[in-house]
N, C-alpha and C positions, 0 to 999 in steps of 0.2 A: 430717340425722338425727344425734342426739347420740351414739349408739353408734358410728357410723362415725368421728366425730371422736376418740372415745376410743381406738378401735383404732389410729388413726394415731399417737396419743401413746404407744402401747405397742410401737411398732416395735422400738426398741432391745432391750427385754426379750425380744421374740419371737426376734430374731436370736440373742441369747445362749442362749436356751432351746434353739433348734434346734442350735446348736453343741454344747451339752452332750449333747443326744440322740444326735448322731452319734458323739460321743467314747466312748460306752459300747457295747461290742461286744454286740449281741443277735442274732447270727447263729443261726438255728434249729438246734437240736441235730441234726436230720436232715441239715443241711448241714455238720456238723462244728463248730458253734459252741457257746457256753455257754448259750444260751437267753435268756429274757426277765427273769429274776428281778432282776438288778442294775439293769437299766434301769427296771423297775417300782418298785423301791425309791426311785429318784430321782424318778420321776413321781409317786408317792404323796406324797413330800415337797413337790414343786412344787405339787400341787393343794391341799395343806394351807396352804402359804405364801400362795397366791393367794386363800384364803378360801372354797373350795368347802365348802358346809355339810354335804354328804352324800357320803361316800366309802366304798366297799366293795371288798374285795380277795378274789380267788379264786386259790388256789395248788394246783391238782391236781398230782400227781406222775405223770409218764408212765411207760411200760413200761420205760424205761431209767434211771429214777431221777432225771430232771431235773424241777425245779420249774418249772411252766409258768404264770407269773403273768399275770393279767388284772385290770384295775381298772374300777370303775363309779363315776361321779360324777354328782350331780344338783344343779340349782338349782330349787327349787320355783316353779311357775308358777301361773297363775290356775286351772288344771285339772291333775288328776293325769295326764292324757293326755300322753305324753312324745314329744318330737321328739328322736330319737337321732342322734348322730354316731358312726359306728363306724370306728375306725382301728386299725392293727395295730402292735404293738411289735417283732415279730421282723423280721429282714432276711435276705436271701440272702447267701452268702459273697461276698468281694471279687473272686474270680476271679484272673486273671493280674495280680499286683501290678506287674509291669513296665509295664503299660499305663496306670497311674495317674500323673498329674502330681504328686500329693501322697499322703501316707499316708491311706488311706480312713477311718481312725478318728481322724485328727487334723484336724478340719474347718478349711477355709480359706475366708475371704471374699474374693472376687475378682471384679471386673467386675459387681457387683450380684448375684452368685450365692454360695450356700453349698455348697461341695463336700464330699462324703463319702458313704460307704455308708449308705443309709437316709434321706438328706436329702430325696429326693423320695418314696421308697417305704418308709415312709409317714409319716416324721417331720414333713415340712413341713405336711401336712394335719392331723396330730395337734396340733402346736403351734398352728396356726391355729384349730382348734376350741376348744382349751383357753383361748386368749386371747379368743376371741369370748365365751365365758362370763364371763371376767374383765371384759370391756368392759360387758356387761350389768349386772354387779354394781356396777361403778364409776359407771355412768350412772344407777343407782337404779331400773332397770327391773324390773318384775314381768312376766316373759314370759307371752305368751298360752298357750303350752304349757309344761310342765315341760321344762327344758333337761337333756338327758342325754348323757353321754359314756361310750362303751364302748371302752376301750383294751385290745386283745385279743392273745392269744398265737397262735402256730401258723398264721397265715394263709398263709404261704409254702409249707407242706407239708400242706395238707389241712384244717386248722382243727378237728381232733378235740379238741384241748386248749384251743381258744379259743372262737370264737363258737358252735360246736356244743355245747360244754360249757355255756356260759352259757344258751343256749336251753333245754337239758335241765333246768337249775336253776331255770327259771321267772323269769328276770330281766326278760324283756320281755312286753308284753301285745299281743294281737291288734289292739287299737285304736290302738297307737302308730304313729308315722311314723318312717321310717328313711332317713337320708342317709349314704351311704358315699363319702367323698372319696378314692377310690383308683383313679380313672381320669379321663381327660379329654383336653384338648388345650391348646395354647398360647394360643388365643384365649379360652377359657373359655365357648364358645358351644355346648357339646355335653353333653347329659345322657344317660347310658347307662341304658337300660331293659330290656336283654336281653343274655344271655351265651350263648356256645356251650358245648357239652359238652366236658369235658376228659378225655383218656385218655392216660396215660403207659404205654408198652409197653417191656418189656425183652426183648431177644432174646439168648439164650445159645447159642453154637455150640461144639460139642465135637468135636474131631478127634483127631489123634495128634501129640504133640510129637516133634521129631527134629532131626537135623543138617541145616543148610541146603544142604549139598553132596549130600545123599541124599534129595531130595524124594520119590522113589518109595517110600521106607520110612516116610513120614509122611503126615498129612492136615492141610493148612494151614487151620486154623480162621479165621485172619485173612482169607485170600483168599475163602473161602466166605462169611464174614460180610459182606465188602464187596459180594459179588455179591447176597446176600440183602437188604442194606440198599437197594441201588438198585432191586431188584425190588419190595420192599415200598413204597418211596417212590413209584415210578411206579404200582404197582398200586392203592394207596389213593387217590391223586389222580385216577386214571382212573375208579375205581368210584364215588367220592363227589364228583362234579364239579358239583353244582348250585350256583346262585348266589342269594344273597338280599341285595339292595342295602341293607337296613336295617343290615347289619353292615359293620364295617371291620376287616379285609378282608372282601369279600363272599362268599368261598368258604371251605370247610373247608381247614384247613392240616395238614400232616403233616411235621414237621421233625425229621430226625436231629439229636440233640444230644450226649448223653454217650456216651463210649466208655471202657471200662476198659483199664487197662494190660495189655499182652500179656506180653512177655518183656524181660529186661534187656539182652540182647546181640543183635547184628545177625545172628549166624550160627546162630541157633536158630529153627526153624519152630515157631510157637505152636500148641499143641493146644487152646487155649480163647480165644474172643473174645466180648465182651459189648458190645452197643450199645443205645441207647435212642432212642425216637421220641416226641416230644411232639405229640399230636393235639388240634386244636381243631375241633370238629365241629358243623356247623349243626344246630339242634334238630330238623329234620325227619328226621334220620338217627338210628338206634339205635346206641348204642355197642356193643351186643352184635354187631351186624352188622359193625362195624369190626374187632372182635377176631376174629370168624369169618373175615373176609376175609384178615387177616394170617396166621392159621393155615393157611388154604388155600394161600396163596402159599408159605409155608414148606414145606408138605407136597409141593407140586409141585417144589420146588427143593432139597430137603434132600440128595439123593444119598445118599452113604454116611456122612453126618454126623448126629450127634444134635443136634437143635435144640429148645430149650425157649422158649416164649413165656409171659411173665408180665405181669400187670397190676400196675403199681406204684401207680398212683393212678387213680381214676375218680370223676368228678363229672358226673352226667347233667344235661343242660340243664334249668334251672328254667323254669316259665312266665314270660313277660315281665310286667313291670309295665305296666299300661295307661297309654297316653300321656296320658289325661285324668284320671288318678288324683289324689287330693288332694295327695300329696307332690310329684308332678311339677309340678302347676300352681303350687303354692306356691313351689317352687324356681325354676321358670322365671320367674314374675312378679317374684321378688326379684332375680334376676340381671339381668333387663332393667331393673328400676328402679334398681339400684345401679350397674350397669355401662353401661347405655345401649346394649345390643347385642341383636340378635335371636338367639334360642336354638332349637336343633333337638334332636331326640331320635333315638336309634338303638341299635345293638348292637355288642358288641366280642367279640374272641376270648379276652381275658383273663378270669380268674376272680376274683371278689371275694366278700366276706362277704354281699353282697346275695342271692346264690343261696340261702343257707340260710333267709332270711326269705321269699323268693318261693316256695320249696317248701311253706311253711306257709300260703300264701295271703296273706301280709302284704306290703304295698306298700313297695318300696325304690327309691330313685333314687341313681345313682352320678354324682358330679360333683366336679371340681376343675380348677384351672388348672395345667398341667404341660407341660414340654417333652418328656416321654416318654423320660427318661434312666434309668428304672428298670432294674436288673440290669446296667447297662453300667459299664465303667470310667469314672471321672470323673463319676459321678452327681452331679447338683446340683439345688438348688431356687432359683429366682429370688426375690429378696427382695420385689419388687413383687407377684409371685404370692402369696407367703405372706401379705402384708398385705391385698391385695385380696380374697382368699378369706375371710379372717377377717371382713372387712366384710360380705360376703354372709351368712356363717353367723350373725353377730350380728343382721343386719337381718331374718332369717327370723322373728324373735320380736317384731318391732314391728308 
C-alpha cells in the first residue's frame, strides 16, 4: 500500500511534530492551565504548512474568559460523507513534578519513546491522524470518504467548550463516521464500543476548628471526613456490585481521588475537609441512584457535622456502538489487514468524545495503540505506535 510507505517516510516529521505538541502547555483551565489557544495556533500553522485544503477554527470564550480553541480540517473525498478522527488538544496537569524524570513540557526522546505531558493523551494520536492525511495527499489518493480532523478543546473536563460545542454548531452530519483515537492497549487489538457513566462527587465536611490540645472544644472535620470516605467507598462498591465482562474493568469503580488542603500547622484541628470520588458506573445503573446512595450514607453517618454532597461532573452512559456497525467493521478490517492481528471489541471505564456522538445515535469507534500512561508521571508515546497507527488511519481510506 503506497500510503503506508509514505507514512514510514514521514516518521522524522511526526516525531518532531509530537515534540512540539508536548512543548506547548495546554493544560485545561479547569486544572489551572492556560488552555488550548497557543497550541491551536501552532496546530493551525502546521495544517496549513502540510497543505490541508480546508481548515476552520472555533474560538468560544468560556465563563472565566479563556479562549477555548478547536480546529476542523478536511481533505475532499469521492463523497461528502466524512470519516472523522476526533482528538483533543487539552491535557491534564503534570501532577507531582518530583515524580518526573524530565520536565513534562520539555519532551525527551529516549528508548523509542517520546516523554512529556500529553504525548499519549492525546498528542500522539493527533499527530498520527494529521500525518495520515498528509500521506494521503502525498500519495495522490482521492479518499473514498472525505477525510476529516476534529482537534478539540476541553475533553479532560467535560467537553462543553469542545466536541459538545462543535456538535451544537452543526459541524458533523448524522451520516458521517467517527473514529476517536483516545483509548486502546499496547497490542492495538482492542476497539472500544461502549463506555461507563462518569460521576464526580465532592463531599464537604464542616465541623469546628480549634486547638489540637483541646479536642473536646472542637469538631474534627478531617477525622469525620476520613470516616465518611471509607463508608462511602465501601457502601457504593457494595450496592453497585454487578459485573459486565464486556468492560475493562468489569465492575463499577468508585475511587477517592482529590482532597483539599486542611490547615497549615500540625497543632490545629481542621474545621473543614473536602474530598472527591471519581465513579465509573456500568450503564445498567442510574447515576441518580449512585448520588442518592452517597447522600443516604452521609445522612446515616453525619453525626453533629454539616456535610454537603455536590456533583462536580456527570456524564450518563451513552448507548453502545453496535459491534457490527459500519465504522467498527471498517476499522477492524483495516487493522487486521495492516497489522495482521485479530481484533476484539469491548467497553472501558474512561470517557471519550465518542459518548457525545453515541447519544445522538451516531456510530463511533474508539481505537489507538497505547501503553496507557495517560495522566501518569513520565507519560510517553512509543514511536512505533505513533507510526503504525498513522498507517492504519491512512489505510482506512484506501
